[in-house]
Steps between C-alpha positions, in 0.01 A plus 500: 500500500290738714559492876127483573169472320189713554156424357260791467167318515261788435521877507280676243751780444577639156873491565727296731834634376590629847456158659690326224788749519537478880485121510742455211743751652503281814586198285152351478259400226143630484236287330181690419212252519227763509361378166464139617211333686572488873552122499766524230665802661516324837664195342790730412519607865576151626873545434513878549692680776237773521139556398359846426124556473224749560140385556469123461446287814807297601374186675669242720482249215682741268764573761555129553617468140784751539829311526761773548310826544643753744241776468141544385472870423171687459459828316315701765444556871394192693494133408145393578485302174788275613486205739770648722493207744572253219785715375643523851492125539678472165760754624414742221492876556173676417590852393303810410559874452351683800647843427430572133176704503493663842441849362225387263299287745526746787390786273211291366386413853502868594310587182231246590475630857453857375262396222273348764554765767407776255239276331644578159374183330149534645484861385629408154215248463247767602647746252482241222129456573440876471460573871641798691499468879615825660358411841668156517247235594800271563722671762874548452730542798829683544812284460706689757444360848398156375672170582671283241558133581766305310467121514854389422790736558770374266636691203159607372338587830801709593492679164134590551577629850784717370290644218206571731719671761406866515131432429407538870399135523543262790664194350471152652665177386432133569782260413636209709832491315599866489782651704321720760784751490440556129132571570589757765756669274227569245265650759259207478333315787517119499169338605315172464269437207181539706604839635605611155161406355310670781698826493570556129300705254709373209643146496760414237625142458870437430563150632620205292268208434610233746305220670449730797374794289246320276160660578672709766221753442166322531160522663636541854741776400224695322297504824795677664515777238333840507192555281694772314810282452667464161685179414776501235670184373807515275656189660343168396135425433462202738609713798136617495198269521308607188153402619554660840607823331190511281280438804677775695449750218136405442417523870703824534728351765769691310464793262715411197764265365764545231664190355782445255521125570236228520452140610428411137703666226424619241191632675196333335296729276189433707669562835292727727823679582503655153177690555464533877411863579734518800803335347794620290684233301814495286639208304807392703689800368650640821839342423525640152717767348742465213783546749373239747463237228862553395610480865309175549656325204849617590482414871357152437782418260764644735374283784522184291848589375612566859376167637615292203846659525540388862360803678201532731169662412404843624143388563329163533179367648660196665826609665512173694632338179828677571534289814474188288770644273721567804509871415257654750764709674622644170164655411484871567179623337425868450301661780192527283467119466600396852131438583541170318772397742290608799200308367707184453631528854156570652336210321783277619463258216705179516831531324489290179 
């Protein structure tokens, strides 16, 4: 008999041999329910010790049906498609993989900043139409000497700061949960969101989607920004108010935006974002490389095997569950996920 049972609800991957191997080596059984309708797959979860999934929403009603689950594990960074409060009340860990695509996302964010700063996409469109504009009717400004603002200074924000060091940029960060010493060590100045918006030429978003970050960038924030500002979002679509962004671009409150994530995904074919002359869009690809996909699958399975074998997770969105388990003092998360602990302490949620 297996020591624990894991149901993989949905994944969409061509191969899950890594997950199966890691879970079986730990003494568990992996049930692949990817081919089943969600209702049938979730019925299998009712007696599972762990649930592994990717994109589907996990509601309070679904969580209420889990009888012995220890961990709900999402393939990816962030758990905005899970009712974390319901899981916390049920004393179930909500896990994710916050460290698997740091290189890819940070590089993609930088690519989008530079694409806009050098107006590569705008020039490409002109070239495709047969134009040749030597005298530049649309001015381009030097990158050196500009200010980069990073909203969110966790793993990804720090990676962008490291990669942009040496570019003669002033780098600002806004993050209520970051260790100020870490900010200073990277030569970055910690400021409030309003100051960051007012002072930055390039603003790159790297915060998780939490209740306090939904529509963090909206109409008020766009009034703070410079007319030549460039906004880049590789975090989560709902961090930005879509309609406010369109209004800011159309009224030239900001110069350009580059988005890899959207409030509605897939992005509708008739979305104005697809054809807006001052916007660059990519299809939620910042996370992707062949290497990062392998890392994601491996790390998710390792986390489940660790928890179901009696260990503690390396990363979770609701660390207060460990208090309910009587294991709070045992948890020693890596430095790069300690923001979750600081957030839990600052929010001062009631102990379940």
